[in-house]
N, C-alpha and C positions, 0 to 999 in steps of 0.2 A: 509855370508858363502855360499859356493857352494859345492855340493857333487855329485860325480859320483858313481852309483852302477854298479858293473861289474857282470853281469849274465852270467856264463859260463856252469853251471851244467845241466845235463839232469835230475838230481834228482828232482821229483815234490816238495818235501818238501823245497829244497833250492831255487826252483823258486818262490814258495809261500812266503818264507822268504825274498827273494830280493824285490818282489813287495810290501810286507808289509813294509819293511824298507823305500822304496821310499815314500809310503803313510805316514808313521810316520814322516819323515822329512818334508814333505808337511804340515802336520797337526801341526808342532811344534808352540806352542803358544808364545814363546819368541821373535818371530819375527827375529831370527838371521839367518834363512835360506833363502837365495835370490834365489837359483836356484838349481833344481835336475834334473839329467840326468841319464838314464839307457843305458848302452851300453851292447848289447846282441851279444853273438857269440857262436861258437861250439854248443854243444848240448843244450845249454840255449835257442837257437832259437825256440825250440818247445814251450816255454812259450809264445811267441808272435804271434804264427801262428793263422790265422783266423779260426774259428770254434772250436777252442780248449776251455778247461774248464776255462782258464784265460782271455778269450777274453773280457768279460764285465769289469773285474778289470783293464785290459790294457786300454781299452777306457775311463774308469774313470780317470785314471792317465794322459792320453793324454789331456783329456778335462780339467783337473785341472792345466795344464800347464807344466807338467813334460815331457821332450823330451825323446823319445825312439829312440835309434839308433841301427840298425842292420847291422852286418858285412857282406858285399857283398861277401867276400871270402867264408864266411860260406854258404851263400845262393848258391853260384856255387858249393861248395863241396857236398851239400845236395840236389842238383837238384831242388832248389826252386828259386822263383823270388819274386819281391816286392808284386805282387798281392796275394801271399800265406800268407802275413802277415796282421795283424789288420790294418785297414786303418788309415793313419796318422803317421806310423812309417817311419822315415827317414833311408835311407841306407847310409852307409860309406864304403869306399874302404876296410879298415882294422880295425877291432875292437880294437886291441891292440894299434894301432897308435892313434885312437880316444881317448882312455883312456889316453894315454901319453900326447896328445895334451891338453885335459881338465885339466890334473894335472899341466901341465906347466902354464895354465892360473889361477891356484890357487884353482882348485876343490880338495876337500878331496876325498880319495879313500876308498870305502866300498865294501868288497866282503864277503858274508856270507860263 
């Protein structure tokens, strides 16, 4: 199975929950989870900015093989660029399009 976690919220609790869900999926001992992706857009982008409280956790997720994808439209709207994000985060043109693409490839959708 494959899962995409959609991180949109600026609420720190929801951001922490999204990252924890991704980690829990990765830690699943049944062996049924093949791939986990996190797509970040809107105010959720703050959860993956370099120098923020979640940076270490995001690095651990990336190091564990979880792909984290940030919406370029959001970066433009918030006057940020890729260098403002934790190193290793991929940018995609549009977060919603990326979520839709992943779902069309069979990813289950999770949004806390």
